C-alpha positions in Angstrom: -20.9 -21.6 18.9 -21.4 -19.9 15.5 -18.5 -18.5 13.7 -18.3 -14.9 12.4 -19.0 -16.1 8.8 -22.1 -18.0 9.9 -23.5 -15.0 11.9 -23.0 -12.8 8.8 -24.6 -15.3 6.5 -27.6 -15.6 8.9 -28.0 -11.8 8.9 -27.8 -11.6 5.1 -30.6 -14.2 4.9 -32.6 -12.5 7.6 -32.5 -9.2 5.8 -32.6 -10.5 2.2 -35.5 -12.9 2.7 -37.7 -10.3 4.0 -37.0 -8.0 1.0 -37.2 -10.7 -1.5 -40.2 -12.5 -0.2 -42.9 -13.0 -2.8 -45.6 -14.3 -0.5 -46.2 -15.7 2.9 -47.6 -19.2 3.5 -47.7 -22.1 5.8 -45.4 -25.1 5.7 -47.3 -28.4 6.3 -46.1 -31.9 7.2 -47.1 -34.9 5.3 -50.3 -35.2 7.4 -51.3 -31.6 6.8 -50.4 -30.1 10.2 -48.7 -26.7 10.3 -44.9 -26.9 11.0 -44.3 -23.2 10.1 -47.1 -20.7 10.0 -47.1 -17.6 7.9 -43.5 -17.7 6.8 -42.0 -15.4 4.2 -41.5 -17.4 0.9 -39.2 -16.6 -2.1 -40.9 -18.2 -5.1 -39.2 -18.8 -8.3 -41.0 -20.2 -11.4 -39.4 -21.8 -14.4 -36.2 -22.9 -12.7 -34.3 -25.4 -14.9 -33.6 -28.9 -13.4 -32.2 -32.0 -15.1 -34.5 -34.8 -14.5 -32.7 -37.6 -12.7 -34.2 -40.5 -14.6 -33.9 -39.6 -18.2 -31.7 -36.5 -18.1 -34.4 -34.3 -19.6 -34.5 -30.6 -18.9 -37.5 -29.7 -16.9 -38.8 -26.3 -15.6 -40.1 -26.3 -12.0 -41.0 -24.0 -9.2 -38.7 -23.4 -6.2 -39.7 -22.0 -2.7 -36.9 -20.6 -0.6 -37.6 -20.1 3.2 -35.5 -19.3 6.3 -34.9 -22.4 8.4 -35.4 -20.4 11.6 -39.2 -20.3 10.7 -39.4 -24.0 10.3 -38.9 -26.0 13.7 -38.4 -29.2 11.6 -38.3 -30.3 7.9 -40.5 -32.7 6.4 -39.4 -33.6 2.9 -42.9 -35.0 2.2 -44.5 -31.9 3.3 -46.2 -29.0 1.4 -46.7 -25.2 1.4 -50.1 -23.7 1.5 -50.1 -20.3 -0.2 -53.4 -18.5 -0.6 -55.5 -21.6 -0.9 -52.9 -23.4 -3.3 -51.0 -26.4 -2.1 -47.5 -27.0 -3.6 -45.9 -30.2 -2.6 -42.2 -30.7 -1.8 -40.5 -32.7 -4.4 -36.9 -32.3 -3.4 -34.3 -30.0 -1.8 -32.6 -27.7 -4.3 -30.2 -26.2 -1.8 -29.7 -25.8 2.0 -26.8 -23.5 3.4 -28.0 -23.9 7.1 -29.9 -20.7 7.1 -31.9 -20.8 4.0 -33.4 -23.8 2.4 -34.9 -23.9 -1.1 -37.3 -26.8 -2.2 -38.4 -27.9 -5.6 -42.1 -28.0 -5.5 -45.0 -29.4 -7.6 -48.8 -28.6 -7.7 
């Protein structure tokens, strides 16, 4: 059973994701099969991340999506957005309702 805070957070993400969405796209698994079709995506470019191997600062793109639109998560999956494919590199954050991925072309 979800607590009061979890329900409030889910509502915040439901309303906020629709308003902040930059695009819609498909979430694909590693074999190219659609896991989540036409989900709202929050795309941020130029997000700073410290590279884990050499500690260098890099700029990368992130894609945030509501987890309710994804029946399952494939960390080797990709996003298809208007003919362009962006591959999942890692998870930036996951609060149980909204998951944000680091992606690369």
